[in-house]
PASEBA-1860 file (N, C-alpha, C; in nm, 3 decimals):
! residues 258
1> XXXXXXXX> 11.199/31.239/26.195/11.284/31.321/26.110/11.200/31.431/26.049 ~ 11.238/31.552/26.072/11.157/31.664/26.022/11.204/31.707/25.887 ~ 11.112/31.757/25.808/11.146/31.812/25.677/11.138/31.962/25.676 ~ 11.120/32.023/25.790/11.115/32.169/25.795/10.975/32.220/25.816 ~ 10.961/32.348/25.843/10.832/32.409/25.870/10.738/32.390/25.752 ~ 10.616/32.347/25.786/10.514/32.332/25.683/10.518/32.200/25.611 ~ 10.620/32.116/25.639/10.626/31.986/25.574/10.564/31.882/25.665 ~ 10.525/31.769/25.604/10.459/31.666/25.683/10.558/31.599/25.777
9> XXXXXXXX> 10.506/31.540/25.884/10.589/31.460/25.971/10.650/31.347/25.891 ~ 10.772/31.307/25.931/10.839/31.201/25.857/10.755/31.075/25.858 ~ 10.745/31.011/25.744/10.668/30.888/25.731/10.744/30.798/25.636 ~ 10.758/30.669/25.666/10.830/30.581/25.574/10.773/30.591/25.434 ~ 10.862/30.596/25.336/10.817/30.609/25.198/10.724/30.494/25.160 ~ 10.750/30.374/25.213/10.667/30.260/25.179/10.525/30.280/25.230 ~ 10.508/30.331/25.354/10.375/30.355/25.409/10.301/30.460/25.328 ~ 10.372/30.566/25.288/10.307/30.672/25.213/10.251/30.624/25.082
17> XXXXXXXX> 10.324/30.535/25.017/10.278/30.485/24.887/10.153/30.401/24.900 ~ 10.134/30.340/25.017/10.014/30.260/25.035/9.896/30.343/25.081 ~ 9.924/30.448/25.158/9.816/30.521/25.224/9.741/30.614/25.130 ~ 9.809/30.673/25.032/9.747/30.778/24.952/9.678/30.730/24.828 ~ 9.589/30.636/24.843/9.520/30.583/24.725/9.439/30.694/24.658 ~ 9.417/30.680/24.529/9.343/30.782/24.455/9.193/30.762/24.474 ~ 9.115/30.866/24.441/8.970/30.858/24.454/8.911/30.798/24.328 ~ 8.783/30.762/24.334/8.716/30.713/24.216/8.663/30.831/24.135
25> XXXXXXXX> 8.576/30.804/24.040/8.529/30.909/23.949/8.456/31.020/24.022 ~ 8.403/30.993/24.140/8.330/31.098/24.212/8.423/31.207/24.263 ~ 8.554/31.184/24.257/8.647/31.284/24.310/8.645/31.411/24.228 ~ 8.600/31.405/24.103/8.596/31.526/24.021/8.483/31.620/24.061 ~ 8.389/31.568/24.142/8.282/31.653/24.190/8.321/31.711/24.324 ~ 8.236/31.799/24.379/8.268/31.859/24.506/8.272/31.754/24.616 ~ 8.363/31.777/24.713/8.374/31.689/24.828/8.282/31.742/24.936 ~ 8.187/31.664/24.981/8.096/31.707/25.086/8.152/31.666/25.221
33> XXXXXXXX> 8.168/31.764/25.313/8.215/31.732/25.447/8.103/31.665/25.525 ~ 8.136/31.557/25.596/8.035/31.483/25.672/8.083/31.464/25.815 ~ 7.994/31.432/25.905/8.033/31.407/26.043/8.126/31.287/26.054 ~ 8.200/31.275/26.164/8.296/31.166/26.181/8.234/31.028/26.163 ~ 8.108/31.009/26.195/8.046/30.878/26.181/8.045/30.830/26.037 ~ 8.052/30.924/25.943/8.050/30.887/25.801/8.188/30.894/25.738 ~ 8.293/30.898/25.820/8.427/30.920/25.767/8.472/30.811/25.672 ~ 8.415/30.695/25.682/8.458/30.586/25.594/8.392/30.592/25.457
41> XXXXXXXX> 8.297/30.679/25.435/8.231/30.690/25.305/8.323/30.756/25.204 ~ 8.286/30.749/25.077/8.373/30.796/24.970/8.403/30.945/24.982 ~ 8.309/31.021/25.033/8.332/31.164/25.044/8.336/31.208/25.190 ~ 8.375/31.117/25.281/8.371/31.144/25.424/8.486/31.230/25.473 ~ 8.465/31.287/25.591/8.568/31.366/25.658/8.549/31.348/25.808 ~ 8.660/31.337/25.880/8.658/31.326/26.025/8.759/31.424/26.082 ~ 8.720/31.495/26.187/8.810/31.591/26.252/8.833/31.545/26.394 ~ 8.959/31.522/26.430/8.994/31.466/26.559/9.090/31.559/26.633
49> XXXXXXXX> 9.079/31.569/26.765/9.179/31.645/26.841/9.314/31.578/26.831 ~ 9.420/31.657/26.823/9.556/31.604/26.810/9.647/31.676/26.909 ~ 9.616/31.662/27.036/9.693/31.731/27.138/9.637/31.871/27.161 ~ 9.711/31.949/27.237/9.666/32.084/27.272/9.678/32.178/27.153 ~ 9.567/32.239/27.113/9.570/32.339/27.006/9.595/32.283/26.868 ~ 9.553/32.159/26.842/9.573/32.101/26.710/9.455/32.010/26.674 ~ 9.426/32.003/26.545/9.322/31.916/26.493/9.379/31.835/26.377 ~ 9.339/31.710/26.368/9.376/31.624/26.257/9.251/31.596/26.175
57> XXXXXXXX> 9.254/31.638/26.048/9.142/31.616/25.958/9.174/31.493/25.874 ~ 9.088/31.392/25.884/9.105/31.269/25.808/9.008/31.268/25.691 ~ 9.062/31.245/25.570/8.982/31.243/25.448/8.975/31.101/25.392 ~ 8.887/31.081/25.297/8.862/30.946/25.246/8.970/30.896/25.150 ~ 9.046/30.985/25.089/9.150/30.942/24.996/9.247/31.057/24.972 ~ 9.355/31.027/24.899/9.459/31.126/24.877/9.412/31.250/24.803 ~ 9.327/31.233/24.702/9.282/31.348/24.625/9.192/31.439/24.708 ~ 9.109/31.381/24.793/9.028/31.464/24.883/9.117/31.542/24.979
65> XXXXXXXX> 9.224/31.477/25.028/9.315/31.546/25.119/9.383/31.663/25.050 ~ 9.425/31.645/24.924/9.487/31.754/24.850/9.389/31.870/24.830 ~ 9.264/31.837/24.795/9.164/31.940/24.773/9.134/32.016/24.902 ~ 9.126/31.943/25.013/9.099/32.007/25.142/9.215/32.098/25.182 ~ 9.336/32.052/25.162/9.453/32.134/25.193/9.453/32.263/25.110 ~ 9.422/32.250/24.981/9.418/32.368/24.895/9.311/32.467/24.942 ~ 9.197/32.416/24.986/9.090/32.504/25.034/9.132/32.574/25.164 ~ 9.201/32.506/25.252/9.252/32.569/25.373/9.344/32.686/25.339
73> XXXXXXXX> 9.434/32.664/25.243/9.526/32.771/25.205/9.452/32.889/25.143 ~ 9.351/32.860/25.060/9.272/32.968/25.000/9.202/33.050/25.107 ~ 9.138/32.982/25.202/9.063/33.054/25.305/9.157/33.132/25.398 ~ 9.273/33.076/25.425/9.368/33.150/25.509/9.416/33.275/25.438 ~ 9.442/33.265/25.306/9.487/33.381/25.230/9.380/33.490/25.226 ~ 9.252/33.450/25.231/9.143/33.548/25.229/9.105/33.596/25.369 ~ 9.175/33.547/25.470/9.145/33.587/25.606/9.019/33.523/25.661 ~ 8.977/33.409/25.604/8.853/33.343/25.645/8.877/33.222/25.734
81> XXXXXXXX> 9.004/33.199/25.772/9.038/33.086/25.856/9.094/33.138/25.988 ~ 9.046/33.088/26.101/9.105/33.129/26.229/9.256/33.106/26.228 ~ 9.329/33.187/26.303/9.474/33.180/26.302/9.524/33.040/26.338 ~ 9.608/32.984/26.252/9.668/32.853/26.271/9.815/32.865/26.234 ~ 9.903/32.812/26.320/10.046/32.828/26.293/10.092/32.744/26.175 ~ 10.047/32.619/26.167/10.092/32.530/26.061/9.974/32.453/26.001 ~ 9.979/32.435/25.869/9.884/32.348/25.799/9.969/32.243/25.729 ~ 9.960/32.118/25.774/10.053/32.013/25.731/9.978/31.900/25.664
89> XXXXXXXX> 9.987/31.887/25.530/9.916/31.778/25.461/9.989/31.646/25.474 ~ 9.912/31.537/25.472/9.967/31.402/25.468/9.901/31.323/25.357 ~ 9.918/31.193/25.359/9.863/31.110/25.251/9.712/31.120/25.243 ~ 9.644/31.108/25.357/9.499/31.122/25.362/9.456/31.205/25.483 ~ 9.542/31.293/25.527/9.514/31.377/25.643/9.566/31.518/25.621 ~ 9.513/31.613/25.698/9.570/31.747/25.707/9.571/31.784/25.855 ~ 9.687/31.824/25.905/9.701/31.863/26.045/9.698/32.016/26.055 ~ 9.613/32.066/26.141/9.610/32.209/26.174/9.672/32.222/26.313
97> XXXXXXXX> 9.791/32.279/26.318/9.867/32.284/26.442/9.885/32.429/26.486 ~ 9.877/32.452/26.617/9.896/32.586/26.669/9.774/32.674/26.646 ~ 9.655/32.622/26.675/9.532/32.700/26.662/9.534/32.812/26.767 ~ 9.508/32.934/26.722/9.520/33.049/26.812/9.432/33.032/26.936 ~ 9.306/32.995/26.915/9.219/32.965/27.027/9.226/32.815/27.050 ~ 9.331/32.773/27.119/9.356/32.631/27.136/9.284/32.567/27.251 ~ 9.188/32.638/27.310/9.109/32.578/27.417/9.021/32.467/27.359 ~ 8.969/32.385/27.448/8.881/32.277/27.401/8.761/32.332/27.327
105> XXXXXXXX> 8.702/32.442/27.378/8.587/32.502/27.310/8.626/32.560/27.175 ~ 8.742/32.628/27.170/8.787/32.688/27.045/8.815/32.584/26.939 ~ 8.882/32.475/26.977/8.911/32.368/26.882/8.783/32.301/26.835 ~ 8.688/32.284/26.929/8.561/32.219/26.892/8.482/32.305/26.794 ~ 8.485/32.437/26.813/8.415/32.526/26.720/8.474/32.515/26.580 ~ 8.608/32.516/26.573/8.672/32.506/26.442/8.643/32.370/26.378 ~ 8.643/32.264/26.458/8.612/32.131/26.405/8.472/32.128/26.345 ~ 8.376/32.187/26.416/8.239/32.189/26.363/8.231/32.270/26.234
113> XXXXXXXX> 8.306/32.380/26.229/8.305/32.462/26.107/8.363/32.385/25.989 ~ 8.473/32.313/26.011/8.535/32.237/25.903/8.439/32.133/25.846 ~ 8.357/32.076/25.931/8.264/31.973/25.886/8.153/32.028/25.797 ~ 8.134/32.160/25.797/8.029/32.220/25.713/8.080/32.262/25.576 ~ 8.212/32.260/25.556/8.268/32.310/25.430/8.229/32.221/25.313 ~ 8.212/32.285/25.198/8.205/32.215/25.070/8.331/32.250/24.994 ~ 8.404/32.149/24.953/8.537/32.168/24.895/8.531/32.159/24.744 ~ 8.571/32.263/24.672/8.570/32.256/24.525/8.671/32.155/24.473
121> XXXXXXXX> 8.651/32.106/24.351/8.747/32.011/24.293/8.887/32.069/24.291 ~ 8.984/31.982/24.302/9.124/32.024/24.304/9.166/32.079/24.169 ~ 9.226/32.198/24.172/9.280/32.259/24.050/9.429/32.231/24.044 ~ 9.475/32.179/23.931/9.616/32.142/23.917/9.693/32.234/23.823 ~ 9.630/32.342/23.779/9.694/32.426/23.677/9.733/32.563/23.731 ~ 9.752/32.576/23.862/9.787/32.705/23.920/9.933/32.707/23.961 ~ 9.996/32.825/23.944/10.135/32.841/23.985/10.231/32.791/23.880 ~ 10.352/32.843/23.884/10.457/32.803/23.790/10.511/32.667/23.828
129> XXXXXXXX> 10.532/32.581/23.729/10.579/32.446/23.756/10.729/32.445/23.787 ~ 10.769/32.361/23.882/10.909/32.335/23.910/10.957/32.230/23.810 ~ 11.064/32.258/23.739/11.118/32.163/23.642/11.238/32.091/23.702 ~ 11.236/31.959/23.696/11.344/31.879/23.752/11.408/31.798/23.640 ~ 11.535/31.824/23.609/11.603/31.745/23.505/11.636/31.605/23.556 ~ 11.608/31.504/23.475/11.637/31.365/23.513/11.690/31.288/23.393 ~ 11.770/31.189/23.421/11.817/31.095/23.320/11.738/30.965/23.340 ~ 11.668/30.923/23.237/11.584/30.803/23.248/11.667/30.679/23.213
137> XXXXXXXX> 11.745/30.631/23.310/11.827/30.513/23.289/11.822/30.420/23.411 ~ 11.711/30.419/23.481/11.699/30.342/23.604/11.697/30.192/23.582 ~ 11.736/30.116/23.683/11.743/29.970/23.670/11.607/29.901/23.663 ~ 11.500/29.972/23.696/11.367/29.908/23.696/11.280/29.952/23.578 ~ 11.341/30.012/23.478/11.263/30.057/23.363/11.187/29.942/23.296 ~ 11.254/29.828/23.282/11.188/29.716/23.214/11.070/29.664/23.296 ~ 11.086/29.659/23.429/10.976/29.612/23.514/10.857/29.708/23.509 ~ 10.885/29.838/23.509/10.778/29.937/23.502/10.708/29.929/23.365
145> XXXXXXXX> 10.787/29.914/23.259/10.729/29.901/23.125/10.635/29.781/23.119 ~ 10.676/29.669/23.180/10.592/29.550/23.180/10.464/29.574/23.259 ~ 10.476/29.644/23.373/10.358/29.673/23.455/10.262/29.766/23.382 ~ 10.316/29.857/23.303/10.233/29.952/23.229/10.181/29.895/23.097 ~ 10.242/29.786/23.050/10.204/29.729/22.921/10.254/29.811/22.804 ~ 10.374/29.871/22.819/10.434/29.952/22.712/10.578/29.907/22.692 ~ 10.646/29.969/22.595/10.787/29.939/22.573/10.872/30.019/22.671 ~ 10.996/29.978/22.689/11.089/30.049/22.777/11.106/30.194/22.730
153> XXXXXXXX> 11.111/30.215/22.599/11.128/30.351/22.545/11.007/30.439/22.575 ~ 10.891/30.377/22.596/10.770/30.455/22.622/10.767/30.514/22.764 ~ 10.834/30.449/22.858/10.824/30.492/22.998/10.874/30.636/23.017 ~ 10.994/30.671/22.970/11.037/30.810/22.986/10.944/30.909/22.917 ~ 10.894/30.874/22.799/10.805/30.964/22.726/10.677/30.989/22.805 ~ 10.618/30.883/22.858/10.494/30.897/22.934/10.518/30.974/23.063 ~ 10.625/30.938/23.133/10.651/31.001/23.263/10.684/31.149/23.246 ~ 10.771/31.182/23.152/10.808/31.323/23.131/10.692/31.403/23.073
161> XXXXXXXX> 10.597/31.336/23.011/10.481/31.405/22.955/10.368/31.426/23.055 ~ 10.389/31.383/23.179/10.288/31.396/23.284/10.319/31.515/23.373 ~ 10.218/31.594/23.406/10.239/31.700/23.505/10.201/31.648/23.642 ~ 10.291/31.667/23.737/10.273/31.616/23.873/10.242/31.729/23.969 ~ 10.195/31.690/24.086/10.166/31.784/24.193/10.217/31.725/24.323 ~ 10.280/31.810/24.407/10.328/31.762/24.537/10.209/31.745/24.630 ~ 10.175/31.621/24.662/10.062/31.595/24.751/10.100/31.626/24.895 ~ 10.218/31.582/24.936/10.268/31.610/25.070/10.416/31.578/25.073
169> XXXXXXXX> 10.482/31.615/25.182/10.625/31.592/25.198/10.650/31.510/25.323 ~ 10.761/31.440/25.326/10.793/31.360/25.442/10.902/31.261/25.411 ~ 10.920/31.159/25.496/11.017/31.051/25.481/11.159/31.100/25.504 ~ 11.202/31.205/25.433/11.334/31.264/25.449/11.325/31.410/25.407 ~ 11.412/31.497/25.460/11.409/31.638/25.419/11.423/31.653/25.268 ~ 11.325/31.720/25.206/11.328/31.742/25.062/11.254/31.641/24.980 ~ 11.199/31.536/25.042/11.129/31.433/24.966/10.982/31.471/24.951 ~ 10.936/31.476/24.827/10.796/31.506/24.799/10.727/31.386/24.737
177> XXXXXXXX> 10.604/31.361/24.781/10.520/31.256/24.722/10.438/31.321/24.612 ~ 10.467/31.286/24.487/10.406/31.352/24.372/10.297/31.265/24.311 ~ 10.182/31.325/24.286/10.072/31.256/24.220/10.054/31.311/24.079 ~ 9.985/31.236/23.995/9.959/31.282/23.859/9.943/31.168/23.761 ~ 10.008/31.055/23.786/9.992/30.941/23.697/9.850/30.885/23.708 ~ 9.786/30.851/23.597/9.651/30.794/23.603/9.653/30.658/23.672 ~ 9.535/30.616/23.715/9.524/30.492/23.792/9.588/30.372/23.724 ~ 9.573/30.360/23.593/9.624/30.241/23.526/9.777/30.239/23.518
185> XXXXXXXX> 9.843/30.350/23.557/9.989/30.355/23.559/10.044/30.352/23.701 ~ 9.959/30.329/23.800/10.010/30.311/23.935/10.094/30.184/23.939 ~ 10.204/30.189/24.012/10.309/30.089/23.999/10.335/30.015/24.130 ~ 10.334/29.884/24.129/10.364/29.810/24.253/10.509/29.828/24.296 ~ 10.532/29.819/24.426/10.668/29.824/24.477/10.744/29.697/24.439 ~ 10.874/29.702/24.453/10.958/29.585/24.430/10.926/29.477/24.534 ~ 10.932/29.352/24.491/10.908/29.242/24.584/11.016/29.239/24.692 ~ 11.139/29.275/24.655/11.250/29.279/24.750/11.307/29.419/24.753
193> XXXXXXXX> 11.293/29.492/24.864/11.348/29.628/24.872/11.501/29.627/24.863 ~ 11.554/29.737/24.816/11.698/29.755/24.814/11.747/29.806/24.950 ~ 11.864/29.763/24.990/11.919/29.812/25.117/11.973/29.954/25.103 ~ 12.002/29.995/24.979/12.052/30.132/24.958/12.006/30.183/24.822 ~ 11.928/30.289/24.824/11.887/30.360/24.703/11.969/30.488/24.698 ~ 12.037/30.518/24.587/12.125/30.636/24.583/12.048/30.767/24.584 ~ 12.113/30.872/24.632/12.055/31.006/24.625/12.027/31.042/24.480 ~ 11.914/31.104/24.456/11.876/31.144/24.321/11.795/31.042/24.246
201> XXXXXXXX> 11.775/30.923/24.303/11.698/30.819/24.233/11.554/30.865/24.212 ~ 11.507/30.856/24.089/11.368/30.887/24.053/11.291/30.756/24.055 ~ 11.190/30.747/24.141/11.127/30.618/24.164/10.976/30.629/24.172 ~ 10.909/30.515/24.152/10.763/30.506/24.153/10.719/30.400/24.254 ~ 10.605/30.425/24.318/10.541/30.324/24.403/10.396/30.363/24.423 ~ 10.306/30.271/24.396/10.165/30.302/24.409/10.128/30.419/24.318 ~ 10.063/30.520/24.376/10.021/30.637/24.299/10.130/30.743/24.288 ~ 10.244/30.721/24.354/10.341/30.830/24.373/10.466/30.818/24.289
209> XXXXXXXX> 10.522/30.935/24.259/10.657/30.951/24.206/10.735/31.029/24.311 ~ 10.863/30.996/24.328/10.946/31.071/24.422/11.092/31.064/24.381 ~ 11.169/31.161/24.429/11.313/31.164/24.406/11.382/31.160/24.542 ~ 11.467/31.062/24.561/11.536/31.047/24.690/11.640/31.158/24.706 ~ 11.628/31.241/24.812/11.725/31.348/24.831/11.857/31.302/24.890 ~ 11.859/31.179/24.945/11.982/31.125/25.002/11.973/30.973/24.999 ~ 12.086/30.903/25.017/12.081/30.756/25.014/11.991/30.702/25.124 ~ 11.918/30.593/25.090/11.822/30.536/25.184/11.783/30.397/25.137
217> XXXXXXXX> 11.745/30.309/25.229/11.681/30.185/25.185/11.548/30.218/25.118 ~ 11.500/30.130/25.031/11.371/30.159/24.968/11.328/30.049/24.873 ~ 11.197/30.037/24.857/11.142/29.936/24.769/11.071/29.992/24.648 ~ 11.091/30.121/24.618/11.026/30.181/24.503/11.098/30.139/24.375 ~ 11.026/30.150/24.263/11.081/30.115/24.132/11.159/30.234/24.076 ~ 11.289/30.214/24.051/11.376/30.325/24.006/11.377/30.331/23.854 ~ 11.334/30.445/23.800/11.331/30.460/23.654/11.432/30.564/23.603 ~ 11.499/30.634/23.692/11.594/30.735/23.647/11.666/30.799/23.764
225> XXXXXXXX> 11.729/30.915/23.738/11.805/30.983/23.842/11.811/31.132/23.814 ~ 11.814/31.207/23.919/11.834/31.352/23.912/11.984/31.377/23.929 ~ 12.051/31.436/23.829/12.197/31.452/23.837/12.243/31.532/23.958 ~ 12.166/31.630/24.003/12.207/31.715/24.115/12.100/31.714/24.224 ~ 12.092/31.605/24.300/11.985/31.593/24.400/11.999/31.689/24.517 ~ 12.116/31.753/24.533/12.133/31.850/24.639/12.036/31.967/24.630 ~ 11.979/31.990/24.512/11.882/32.097/24.494/11.751/32.069/24.567 ~ 11.725/31.942/24.597/11.599/31.908/24.664/11.593/31.964/24.806
233> XXXXXXXX> 11.707/31.966/24.873/11.712/32.017/25.010/11.843/32.092/25.030 ~ 11.833/32.224/25.044/11.951/32.309/25.060/11.928/32.399/25.180 ~ 11.985/32.365/25.298/11.962/32.445/25.419/12.006/32.591/25.407 ~ 12.093/32.620/25.311/12.138/32.758/25.292/12.039/32.840/25.211 ~ 11.935/32.777/25.161/11.836/32.844/25.076/11.707/32.862/25.155 ~ 11.632/32.964/25.118/11.502/32.989/25.182/11.393/32.991/25.075 ~ 11.300/32.895/25.073/11.294/32.781/25.164/11.397/32.674/25.129 ~ 11.432/32.592/25.226/11.534/32.490/25.205/11.486/32.382/25.108
241> XXXXXXXX> 11.356/32.351/25.110/11.301/32.246/25.024/11.265/32.302/24.888 ~ 11.308/32.233/24.782/11.271/32.273/24.646/11.122/32.249/24.622 ~ 11.068/32.143/24.681/10.928/32.104/24.660/10.847/32.132/24.785 ~ 10.728/32.186/24.766/10.638/32.212/24.878/10.499/32.162/24.840 ~ 10.417/32.126/24.938/10.283/32.074/24.907/10.203/32.170/24.819 ~ 10.143/32.113/24.714/10.063/32.192/24.621/10.139/32.237/24.498 ~ 10.272/32.228/24.499/10.352/32.275/24.385/10.333/32.184/24.264 ~ 10.332/32.245/24.145/10.332/32.169/24.020/10.475/32.129/23.986
249> XXXXXXXX> 10.491/32.011/23.928/10.625/31.960/23.897/10.624/31.895/23.759 ~ 10.727/31.924/23.682/10.749/31.856/23.555/10.890/31.800/23.553 ~ 10.904/31.679/23.500/11.035/31.618/23.483/11.081/31.638/23.339 ~ 11.205/31.679/23.324/11.261/31.709/23.193/11.373/31.611/23.166 ~ 11.361/31.536/23.056/11.464/31.438/23.022/11.594/31.508/22.991 ~ 11.702/31.466/23.057/11.834/31.526/23.039/11.926/31.430/22.966 ~ 12.029/31.486/22.902/12.128/31.405/22.832/12.217/31.332/22.933 ~ 12.260/31.213/22.897/12.356/31.140/22.980/12.493/31.202/22.957
257> XX> 12.554/31.249/23.066/12.687/31.310/23.053/12.794/31.202/23.044 ~ 12.892/31.223/22.954/12.998/31.122/22.940/13.086/31.116/23.064
END
């Protein structure tokens, strides 16, 4: 299931919540690119061929992947990146698809260049934030409060007071995987998934927050709802997706309508 140009390949929401683990304290320092043999290290990077004219960059964790994606966009904007049709971030990967020089030699040269990059720490304060109105009345508020060690009333305050960033998109058109909650507020999935989660459900799993753009099965913890989820994906709008990788996001508590 595609989410449109520039969005990640569809990935089950449950898999995404497990894959994009956060980095440790070293993530605030520069990420050093290393050869594929060291890809499993905390600051490792591996570049693999992904079919004709494409490379898959594998990073050590979600925050490194976000930082690498941001650096790709910066270098492309400055004209310092060879022509690439698409740059598609994932939980711990970035796909470069449609490399202009898609020959084996051309892809190998770009792969070697990527391995030499030093990636600056991720900046989360750039660009205007997308504000999403939500009503914090989800059925899992009490479970999330217990997991966080706070009161039920504290959950909306903490969540709405956090600034999020779209790490990547996937699962369904318009669905963004948002990071920003500190490690101690990462939330386990439900022991028993629901067979149907309504459109607009605001939910948490692992390191991520997300809003379901349409009804779907799911095991994320629901803490609220977006009254008008159609805004997340509108094919009549350009771009169709409200959220795109790298965008800042804030949730705004809305009144419950009678």
